N, C-alpha and C positions, 0 to 999 in steps of 0.2 A: 564370742569372739573378743579377742584382747585387742588393745589398740595398736599393737604390732602387726597383726594381722590382717588390718583395714587396706583397702586400696589407697593410693598413695593420696588423692584429693582427700578423702573422708580421713586419712591417717593425720594428715596436717591441719584439719581442722580439730580432730581429737586433741592434738597436742597443743595447738594455739590457744584453743577455746575449750577448754575441758570442761568447764562449767556447761556450756553450751551443748557439749558432746554427751555429757551425762544425762541433761533432761531430755535429749533426742532420744538417748537410749531408754531411758524410764518411759517415755511416750510409746516407743514402740513395744515394750514390755507391757504396758497397759493396754494396748491396741490388741496385742496378741492373746490377752486374757479377757477380752470383753466378750466373748461368746463361746459356741461348742465346737468348733473346729479344732480338729485334733493336730499334733505339730507337722505331721505328714502333709496335710492339706493346705495348712497355713504356708508351707515352704513352696508346694506347687503353685498356690495362688500368687503369693509374692514372685515367682518366676514369672508367671503370666503377667502379672501388671508391669514388671520390667520390660517383657516384650511389647505390650501394648503401649508402652511409654517410647518405645524404640530406644531404650538407654542399653547400649552394649556394654558398659562398663557395670551396669547393674545386673544385667543377664548373666555376665561372667562371674561376678559376687555370688550370685544367688546359685547358679549351677555348682559352682567350686563348693560351696557350703553345702547344697544338697546331696554331692557325692561323698563330702566328708562324713555327713550324717547317714548314710548308708541307702541313699536314693539310687536306682538304677539309671544308666545312660537311656534306656529305652524310654523310662517315664518321662525324663526331662525333653527328650526329641518328640515326644507326643505333644507337649504342651505347645511345641511350635508348629506341629502339625494342626492342632485344634485353632491356632490362631489365622489359619488359612482363609477360611469362609468368613471371618469377621474384619480381619485386617488386610486381607489380599497377599496373593501368592508371593509378590516380591518381598512383603514385610514377613511372612512367616519362613521363607526361604533364608533371609537373612538372620532372623532369630535362630534357625536350625543350625546356621553357619555359625554363629556366636556360641552356640551351646556345644556344637562340636569343637570348637576351638579348647574347650575346657575336657571334654569327654574322651575325644580323640587324642588329646594332648597327654593323656596320664599313662 
């Protein structure tokens, strides 16, 4: 993802503090390469973490990138459904609506 494709807040940090952004990007790369999970699994786990953190912006960002990388809308929506037993119905429904902002907006 280029700096121009970042959400506004992250894009501003990348522009104003490129050395911080570069270090953050390297940390993300190192974490991604630290174990055996394949790219698809990592993508869905990151979406699930964004759901658990209740970060609408991060859910939007991870859902958008997942679709761009070939993930199906159904798989992304299942992440929200899987969150219901752990996080509760209201949080799971909120996550589903955030994902649908992206999947149904295409």
